[in-house]
C-alpha positions as CSV (number, residue, x, y, z in Angstrom):
1,M,52.5,41.9,62.7
2,N,48.7,39.5,63.3
3,V,47.1,39.1,60.7
4,A,43.2,37.4,61.0
5,L,41.9,35.3,57.8
6,L,38.9,34.9,57.7
7,S,36.8,32.0,55.9
8,P,32.8,30.8,56.5
9,C,34.3,27.4,56.2
10,F,37.4,25.9,57.6
11,W,37.3,21.3,56.9
12,P,39.7,19.9,58.8
13,E,40.5,17.9,55.7
14,V,41.2,21.0,53.4
15,R,39.0,20.2,50.3
16,R,37.9,22.8,48.7
17,G,40.8,25.5,46.7
18,T,39.2,27.8,49.1
19,E,40.3,26.1,51.8
20,R,44.2,24.9,50.0
21,F,44.1,29.2,49.3
22,A,43.4,29.9,53.8
23,R,45.6,27.1,54.4
24,L,48.8,27.4,52.3
25,L,48.4,31.9,52.7
26,A,48.4,31.0,56.5
27,D,51.4,28.8,56.2
28,G,53.5,31.0,53.9
29,L,52.6,34.1,56.2
30,I,53.0,32.1,59.8
31,R,57.2,31.5,58.0
32,R,57.7,35.3,57.8
33,G,57.1,35.7,61.2
34,L,53.3,36.3,61.5
35,T,51.2,35.5,63.9
36,V,48.6,34.1,62.2
37,T,44.1,33.3,63.4
38,L,41.7,31.6,61.1
39,I,38.5,32.6,62.0
40,T,35.5,30.3,60.7
41,S,32.2,28.9,61.9
42,H,31.1,25.1,62.0
43,P,27.6,23.7,64.0
44,G,29.4,22.9,67.1
45,A,30.1,24.1,69.3
46,S,32.6,27.2,69.4
47,T,36.6,26.1,69.8
48,R,39.5,27.6,69.3
49,T,42.6,25.1,68.6
50,V,46.2,24.6,66.4
51,E,46.3,22.4,63.9
52,D,49.4,22.2,62.0
53,G,50.7,25.2,62.9
54,L,47.9,27.6,62.9
55,E,45.2,29.2,65.1
56,I,41.3,28.5,64.4
57,V,39.0,29.4,65.8
58,R,36.3,27.5,65.0
59,L,32.6,29.4,65.4
60,R,29.3,28.5,66.2
61,R,27.6,29.0,63.1
62,P,23.7,29.7,63.9
63,P,20.5,28.6,62.7
64,G,18.5,29.8,60.0
65,G,21.1,29.7,57.7
66,G,19.6,27.1,55.6
67,R,17.0,28.6,55.2
68,L,17.8,32.3,53.9
69,A,19.9,29.3,51.8
70,R,16.5,28.1,49.9
71,R,15.5,32.0,49.4
72,M,18.4,32.7,47.6
73,W,19.9,35.0,50.0
74,E,23.5,35.1,50.0
75,H,25.7,32.4,52.1
76,H,26.7,32.9,54.7
77,L,25.2,36.0,56.4
78,L,25.1,35.7,59.9
79,H,27.8,34.8,60.2
80,V,29.3,38.0,60.0
81,P,28.0,39.3,63.6
82,G,30.4,36.4,64.5
83,T,32.8,36.7,62.5
84,Y,33.1,40.8,63.4
85,L,33.3,40.3,67.1
86,A,35.8,37.3,66.9
87,L,37.9,40.5,65.1
88,R,36.9,43.0,68.5
89,R,38.5,40.2,70.7
90,G,41.3,38.9,68.8
91,D,42.3,42.7,68.4
92,P,44.6,42.1,65.0
93,D,46.6,44.1,62.3
94,V,44.9,43.7,59.0
95,A,41.6,41.8,58.6
96,H,42.0,39.8,55.3
97,A,38.4,37.7,54.3
98,L,37.8,35.7,51.4
99,F,33.9,35.9,51.2
100,P,32.1,39.1,50.7
101,T,30.1,38.2,53.7
102,D,33.1,38.4,55.8
103,A,34.7,41.5,53.7
104,L,31.5,43.0,55.4
105,A,32.4,42.3,58.7
106,A,35.7,42.8,58.2
107,A,35.1,46.5,56.6
108,R,33.0,47.3,59.8
109,W,36.3,46.2,62.1
110,S,38.1,48.8,60.0
111,A,35.7,51.4,60.2
112,R,35.1,50.9,64.6
113,T,39.4,50.4,64.7
114,G,41.2,52.1,61.8
115,R,43.3,49.0,60.4
116,P,43.3,47.4,57.5
117,A,40.7,45.1,55.5
118,V,41.2,43.6,52.6
119,H,39.4,40.9,50.8
120,S,40.3,38.7,48.7
121,F,37.2,38.0,45.5
122,M,37.1,34.3,44.6
123,G,35.8,34.2,41.8
124,I,35.4,36.2,38.5
125,P,32.4,39.0,39.2
126,H,30.1,38.8,35.9
127,R,26.5,40.4,35.5
128,Q,24.5,36.3,36.1
129,G,27.0,35.4,39.1
130,L,26.4,39.0,41.1
131,A,22.3,38.5,40.6
132,N,22.1,34.7,41.2
133,R,21.6,35.4,44.8
134,R,20.0,37.9,46.7
135,G,21.9,41.0,48.2
136,R,25.1,39.6,46.4
137,A,25.4,42.1,44.2
138,E,25.4,44.7,47.5
139,I,27.4,42.7,50.2
140,V,30.0,43.0,46.9
141,R,30.1,47.1,46.0
142,R,30.3,47.5,50.0
143,A,33.1,44.7,50.6
144,I,34.8,46.5,48.4
145,A,33.9,49.8,49.5
146,G,35.1,49.1,53.1
147,S,38.2,47.9,52.3
148,A,41.2,49.3,52.3
149,A,42.1,46.3,49.1
150,T,40.3,44.1,47.1
151,V,42.7,41.0,45.5
152,A,41.5,39.3,42.3
153,L,43.0,35.7,41.9
154,S,43.4,36.6,37.8
155,D,43.7,39.6,35.4
156,A,40.4,38.0,34.4
157,A,38.8,38.2,37.5
158,G,40.4,41.5,37.4
159,Q,38.6,42.6,33.7
160,G,35.0,41.8,35.9
161,F,35.9,44.1,38.6
162,E,36.5,47.4,36.5
163,R,33.5,45.8,33.6
164,W,30.6,45.1,36.1
165,L,31.6,46.5,39.4
166,G,33.5,49.4,38.1
167,A,36.4,49.2,40.9
168,E,40.1,48.3,40.6
169,A,41.1,45.2,41.9
170,R,45.0,44.0,42.7
171,V,45.9,40.7,40.8
172,I,47.4,38.3,43.2
173,Y,48.4,34.8,41.8
174,P,47.0,31.9,44.2
175,G,50.4,29.5,44.6
176,V,51.2,26.3,44.9
177,D,53.8,24.6,47.1
178,L,56.2,23.3,44.9
179,E,57.7,21.6,47.7
180,A,53.9,19.4,48.4
181,F,53.1,19.3,44.7
182,T,56.2,17.5,42.2
183,P,56.5,14.6,40.2
184,D,56.8,11.4,40.2
185,E,56.3,9.1,36.7
186,A,57.3,5.9,39.0
187,A,53.3,6.6,40.5
188,R,51.6,7.0,37.0
189,A,48.7,4.3,36.7
190,P,49.0,1.7,34.1
191,V,46.2,2.9,31.9
192,P,45.5,6.2,30.8
193,T,44.0,8.4,33.4
194,I,42.0,10.9,33.5
195,F,41.4,12.9,37.5
196,C,38.9,15.8,37.5
197,A,38.8,17.2,41.2
198,A,36.2,19.6,41.3
199,A,33.4,19.4,43.1
200,V,30.8,16.5,41.5
201,G,27.7,18.1,42.6
202,E,28.6,21.7,41.7
203,P,27.0,22.9,38.4
204,R,29.6,25.3,37.3
205,K,32.2,22.9,37.1
206,R,29.9,20.8,34.4
207,V,31.4,17.2,35.8
208,P,28.3,15.5,34.0
209,L,29.9,17.5,30.1
210,L,33.1,15.6,31.5
211,L,31.3,12.2,32.2
212,A,29.7,12.6,28.7
213,A,33.3,14.0,27.0
214,F,34.7,10.9,28.9
215,E,32.0,8.1,27.5
216,R,33.2,9.0,23.3
217,L,36.3,8.8,24.3
218,R,35.8,5.5,26.1
219,A,34.5,4.6,21.9
220,R,37.6,5.6,20.8
221,R,40.5,4.3,23.8
222,P,38.5,1.3,26.0
223,D,41.0,1.2,28.1
224,T,40.9,4.9,29.8
225,E,39.8,5.4,33.8
226,L,38.1,8.5,34.9
227,A,38.9,8.8,38.9
228,L,36.6,11.6,40.3
229,S,37.2,13.1,43.7
230,R,34.2,11.3,46.0
231,P,31.5,13.7,46.9
232,R,31.6,14.5,50.4
233,G,28.2,13.3,52.1
234,P,25.3,11.9,51.4
235,G,23.7,13.5,47.6
236,G,26.7,15.1,47.5
237,D,27.1,13.5,43.9
238,K,23.5,14.7,43.4
239,G,23.2,15.1,38.7
240,V,25.9,13.0,38.5
241,R,25.3,9.3,39.2
242,P,22.7,8.2,36.4
243,L,25.6,10.2,34.0
244,C,28.3,7.4,35.2
245,P,29.7,5.2,32.1
246,P,31.9,2.4,32.9
247,G,35.7,2.9,34.0
248,V,34.4,5.9,35.8
249,R,35.8,5.5,40.0
250,Y,35.4,7.6,42.9
251,V,39.4,8.3,44.9
252,D,39.4,9.6,47.5
253,V,41.7,13.4,47.9
254,D,40.4,14.8,51.4
255,D,44.5,15.3,52.3
256,S,47.4,16.9,50.5
257,A,49.2,12.8,50.2
258,A,45.9,12.1,48.8
259,L,45.4,14.8,46.3
260,V,49.4,14.4,45.3
261,A,48.6,10.9,44.3
262,A,46.1,11.6,42.4
263,Y,47.7,14.1,40.4
264,R,50.6,12.0,39.7
265,A,48.9,8.7,39.0
266,A,46.6,10.7,36.6
267,W,48.3,11.1,33.1
268,V,45.8,14.5,32.9
269,T,43.9,16.4,35.5
270,A,40.9,17.8,33.7
271,L,38.6,21.3,34.7
272,P,36.1,21.6,33.0
273,S,34.4,24.9,34.6
274,I,33.0,27.8,34.5
275,G,33.8,30.9,35.9
276,E,36.8,30.0,37.5
277,A,39.1,33.3,38.8
278,F,42.4,30.8,38.5
279,G,42.0,27.2,38.8
280,L,44.7,26.1,41.9
281,V,44.1,22.1,40.8
282,L,45.8,23.2,37.7
283,V,48.8,24.5,39.2
284,E,48.8,21.4,41.1
285,S,48.4,19.3,39.2
286,L,51.2,20.8,36.6
287,A,53.8,20.8,39.8
288,C,53.2,17.4,39.7
289,G,54.8,16.5,36.5
290,T,50.5,16.0,35.3
291,P,49.5,17.4,31.6
292,V,46.2,19.6,32.4
293,V,42.3,20.2,30.3
294,A,40.3,23.2,30.6
295,S,38.0,25.3,29.5
296,D,38.9,28.2,27.7
297,E,38.1,30.8,29.9
298,G,39.0,33.1,32.8
299,G,41.9,32.4,35.3
300,M,42.0,29.1,33.6
301,R,43.4,30.0,29.8
302,E,46.7,32.4,31.6
303,V,47.3,29.2,33.9
304,V,47.6,26.9,30.3
305,G,47.7,30.5,27.9
306,R,48.6,28.9,24.3
307,R,51.4,26.3,25.3
308,P,50.9,22.6,23.8
309,D,53.4,21.2,25.2
310,I,51.5,21.1,29.1
311,G,47.3,20.6,27.4
312,R,44.6,22.0,25.7
313,L,41.2,24.0,26.4
314,F,38.5,23.6,24.5
315,A,35.6,26.0,24.3
316,G,32.0,25.8,24.3
317,E,29.6,22.8,25.8
318,D,29.6,20.0,22.7
319,P,31.5,17.0,24.6
320,D,32.7,16.3,21.6
321,A,35.3,19.1,21.4
322,L,36.5,17.5,25.5
323,A,36.6,14.1,24.3
324,A,39.5,15.8,21.6
325,V,41.3,17.8,23.9
326,L,41.5,14.3,26.1
327,D,42.2,12.2,23.7
328,E,45.2,14.7,22.9
329,A,46.3,15.5,26.2
330,L,46.5,11.5,26.7
331,D,49.4,11.8,24.0
332,L,51.6,14.5,26.2
333,R,53.0,11.9,28.7
334,A,56.2,13.0,27.9
335,A,55.9,17.3,29.1
336,A,56.2,16.2,32.8
337,A,59.2,18.5,32.7
338,A,57.7,21.0,30.7
339,C,54.3,21.0,33.3
340,R,56.9,21.4,36.0
341,A,58.2,23.8,34.9
342,R,54.9,25.9,34.0
343,A,53.8,25.4,37.6
344,E,57.2,26.9,39.0
345,D,55.9,29.9,37.9
346,F,53.6,30.4,40.7
347,P,55.4,29.2,43.9
348,A,53.6,30.4,47.2
349,Q,56.7,32.1,48.8
350,H,55.8,34.6,45.6
351,T,51.7,35.0,46.6
352,A,52.3,35.1,50.6
353,D,55.5,37.3,49.6
354,A,52.1,39.8,47.6
355,Y,50.4,39.6,50.4
356,L,53.0,40.8,53.4
357,D,53.9,43.2,50.7
358,L,50.3,44.8,50.8
359,Y,49.4,44.7,54.4
360,R,52.6,46.6,54.9
361,E,51.6,49.4,51.8
362,L,48.3,49.7,53.9
363,G,49.4,50.7,57.2
364,A,49.8,47.5,59.2
365,A,51.8,47.4,62.3
366,G,54.3,44.6,62.5
């Protein structure tokens, strides 16, 4: 079976959650004997390479995308025609899109070829999110209508499809590479350390809230440190740098080894985001034996649950509330076994198996 994975962005360092999801799914499918091609875009000339066993087609990104984005149109609209042409040239058995605009290209290809298109939605549909970009709601509806199956990453995301779009989505949880993300207590930092893998300049990740909570926490535990993922490119920490209190530092986590090292060194991994469909970094941290703190909403609630042995959840936007649960979670250093056991509920091989079953159910050849 030949599978085309469609993602508008994919950098070699595979930093973002969507990029890690794409890479992990591709690797799992390849291990099951499938041929996988990732179709993406970048600013330079079109290229075709093989990176760690995965064929990657990087299409030249048409100019003008920034202007459309500034006018609040949905991201990556100009990527659609090139993706469709790449699908026609590649002739896969199934096209699997990881972004709604790519799902438009997959839907058109499916209508032309009669082969299935699958759309995995990386977020949680809700009224505000569907309305804050021009054309987004219509694009998502067309992606759903043109796909043989729409996949949500959690029950919370699936409920969002039902509530706001009147559509049904199949739930397939993302998985973690349990062989790469493993505990190592000898690597734990000697002082209390909190790690946040979120993009610091992304408002939805609420890193300023974490910084405010950390400042309060450090008044009680002055030796505590906070490690943030170093921003990519100039201006990536816009809105964050002026807020950084003492004890905050950046770490480079551009590859899996560096990310694993950051999780292992931390005493707690924090994800104060809103709108997370799943929260892959939480499961990665748990796999490394490190407790977590997250917002009590979305898919993060499903990962952490009411499991005080592996971490804490907090609600709202009160930095004092976040500081309090961080303080509690820092005392869970003996929870490595419980954290690892929870992560083992989300193995990457189960995710790949679920998607392979879905492709076959939809009639994909091979």
